[in-house]
PAZAPA-4460 file (N, C-alpha, C; in steps of 0.05 Angstrom, whole numbers, plus 32768, in hexadecimal, padded with zeros to 4 digits):
% residues 83
    n_x    n_y    n_z   ca_x   ca_y   ca_z    c_x    c_y    c_z   seq   type   mol
   800E   7FE6   7FFE   7FFF   8000   8000   8011   801A   8000     1      M     A
   800C   802A   7FEE   801E   8045   7FEB   800F   805B   7FF5     2      S     A
   801F   806C   8005   8013   8086   800E   8016   8097   7FFA     3      T     A
   8000   80A6   7FFA   7FFD   80BB   7FE4   800F   80D8   7FF5     4      V     A
   8023   80E4   7FE6   802C   80FD   7FF1   8025   8110   7FDF     5      K     A
   801B   8127   7FEE   8010   813D   7FE0   801B   8154   7FE7     6      R     A
   8020   8167   7FCF   802D   817E   7FDA   801B   8196   7FDF     7      F     A
   8027   81A6   7FF2   8015   81BB   7FFF   801B   81D6   7FF2     8      I     A
   8006   81E2   7FE4   8009   81F7   7FD4   800D   8211   7FE4     9      A     A
   8024   8221   7FE0   8026   823B   7FEF   8039   8239   8006    10      G     A
   8041   821E   800C   804B   821A   8024   8068   8221   8023    11      V     A
   8078   822E   8031   8091   8234   802E   80A4   8224   8046    12      I     A
   80BB   8213   803F   80C9   8204   8047   80D7   8211   8061    13      C     A
   80D9   820A   8078   80E5   821A   8090   8102   8217   8092    14      P     A
   8109   8206   8084   812B   8204   807E   8134   8210   8068    15      R     A
   812D   820C   804C   8136   8218   8036   812A   822F   802C    16      C     A
   8111   8236   8035   8100   8249   8030   80F5   8248   8014    17      A     A
   80F9   822F   8005   80EB   8229   7FEC   80CE   8229   7FEB    18      E     A
   80BB   8235   7FDD   80A0   8231   7FD9   8095   821B   7FC9    19      M     A
   8081   820D   7FD4   807B   81FB   7FC4   808A   81DD   7FC2    20      D     A
   8098   81DA   7FD7   80A7   81C3   7FD6   80A3   81AF   7FEC    21      R     A
   8092   81B7   7FFA   8087   81A8   8014   8073   8191   8008    22      I     A
   8075   8178   800D   8061   8165   800B   8059   8157   8028    23      R     A
   8043   814D   802A   8038   8143   8041   8027   812E   803E    24      A     A
   8026   811A   8054   8016   8100   8056   8012   80F6   8071    25      W     A
   7FFF   80E8   8072   7FF9   80DD   808D   7FFB   80BE   808B    26      E     A
   8002   80B2   80A3   8008   8096   80A5   8009   8090   80C4    27      Q     A
   7FFB   8079   80C9   7FF5   8071   80E3   7FF3   8082   80FA    28      N     A
   7FE4   8098   80F3   7FDC   80B0   810B   7FF1   80C3   810D    29      G     A
   8004   80C5   80F8   801B   80D8   80F7   8019   80E9   80DC    30      I     A
   801B   8100   80DF   801D   8113   80C7   8037   811B   80C0    31      R     A
   8043   8114   80A9   8061   811A   80A1   8063   8133   808F    32      Y     A
   8078   8140   808C   807B   8152   807C   8099   8156   8075    33      R     A
   809C   8158   8059   80BB   815A   8050   80BC   816C   803A    34      E     A
   80D5   8175   8039   80D8   818A   801E   80E9   8178   800B    35      C     A
   80E2   817C   7FF4   80F1   816C   7FDC   810D   817B   7FD0    36      V     A
   8112   8194   7FDE   8128   81A0   7FDA   813B   81A0   7FE9    37      S     A
   813B   819D   8003   814C   8197   8017   8146   8180   8025    38      C     A
   8152   817F   8043   8151   8167   8051   8139   816D   8068    39      D     A
   8128   817E   8066   8115   8185   8079   8101   816D   807C    40      F     A
   80FB   8162   8096   80E8   814F   8096   80DB   8158   80B6    41      F     A
   80C2   8150   80B9   80B1   8157   80D0   809E   8141   80D1    42      E     A
   8099   8136   80EA   8084   8126   80EF   8074   8130   8106    43      Q     A
   8059   8131   8108   8049   813A   811C   8031   8127   8120    44      L     A
   802B   811F   813D   8016   8110   8142   8000   811B   813B    45      P     A
   7FE8   810F   812E   7FD1   8119   8127   7FBF   8118   8142    46      I     A
   7FB7   812F   814C   7FA6   812F   8163   7F8A   8136   815D    47      E     A
   7F7A   8129   816B   7F5B   812B   816A   7F52   8147   8169    48      E     A
   7F5D   8155   817A   7F54   8171   8181   7F57   8180   8164    49      D     A
   7F6E   817A   8155   7F73   8187   813A   7F5E   8183   8126    50      A     A
   7F4E   816D   812A   7F3C   8168   8116   7F22   8176   8117    51      L     A
   7F21   8182   8131   7F05   818C   8133   7F05   81AB   8128    52      T     A
   7EEF   81B7   8124   7EEC   81D1   8116   7EF7   81E7   812C    53      E     A
   7F0A   81FA   811E   7F10   8210   8130   7EF8   8222   813A    54      M     A
   7EFD   822A   814C   7EEA   8244   8154   7EED   825E   814B    55      T     A
   7EDB   8265   813C   7EDC   8280   812B   7EC4   828D   8133    56      T     A
   7EC6   82A9   812B   7EAE   82BA   812C   7E96   82B1   811D    57      R     A
   7E9C   82A8   8109   7E89   829D   80F8   7E75   8285   8102    58      V     A
   7E88   8272   810D   7E76   8259   8118   7E6E   8258   8133    59      N     A
   7E6F   8270   8141   7E64   8271   815C   7E52   8286   8161    60      Q     A
   7E3D   827C   8171   7E29   828E   8176   7E2D   82A2   818E    61      V     A
   7E29   82B8   818F   7E31   82D2   81A0   7E1C   82D0   81B2    62      R     A
   7E23   82D5   81CC   7E0A   82DA   81E6   7DF8   82E9   81DF    63      D     A
   7DFD   8301   81D6   7DE6   8316   81CE   7DD5   8308   81B9    64      D     A
   7DDD   82F3   81A5   7DC9   82E8   8194   7DBA   82D3   819C    65      Q     A
   7DC2   82C4   81B1   7DB3   82B4   81C0   7D9A   82BF   81CE    66      K     A
   7D9A   82D7   81DB   7D8B   82E6   81E8   7D6E   82F1   81D5    67      Q     A
   7D76   82F6   81BE   7D60   82FF   81AF   7D4C   82EC   81A3    68      Q     A
   7D34   82F9   81A4   7D1C   82EC   819B   7D1A   82EF   817D    69      D     A
   7D14   82DB   816E   7D14   82DB   8151   7CF5   82E0   814B    70      V     A
   7CEF   82F1   8141   7CD3   82F5   8134   7CD7   82FD   8117    71      Q     A
   7CC0   82F0   810C   7CBD   82F4   80EB   7CB6   830F   80E5    72      P     A
   7CBD   831B   80CF   7CB6   8334   80C4   7C9D   8336   80B1    73      V     A
   7C8A   8340   80B7   7C75   8343   80A8   7C75   8362   8096    74      R     A
   7C72   835B   807D   7C74   8374   8067   7C54   8379   8063    75      I     A
   7C52   8390   806E   7C34   839B   8068   7C30   83AD   8051    76      M     A
   7C17   83A8   8046   7C13   83BE   8028   7C06   83D7   8038    77      D     A
   7C14   83ED   802F   7C08   8409   803F   7BEA   8410   803A    78      P     A
   7BE5   8401   8020   7BC6   8409   801B   7BB3   83F4   8027    79      G     A
   7BBA   83E0   8031   7BA6   83D1   8043   7BAC   83D2   8062    80      K     A
   7B94   83CB   806B   7B95   83C9   808E   7BA3   83B2   8092    81      P     A
   7BB1   83B4   80AD   7BBC   839B   80B8   7BAB   8385   80C3    82      P     A
   7BAF   836E   80C5   7B9F   835A   80CF   7B9D   8358   80E8    83      R     A
***
């Protein structure tokens, strides 16, 4: 079984400073990165917490939004009396 190694676009190698030379792959719960231009090699354990979505202002509900009552808006015709 062969592991697919993929290049990471836009990443700069921390050792030789070349762009688009880093390739990465995962194997047995470990993430590997290496540079094809120099001898840079790194391995990092894959943490379960890293797989969860990052907390951002977009995916969180603010406290003041939780307190608001939501009511539908009714558009009224000015020529007709309200019901």
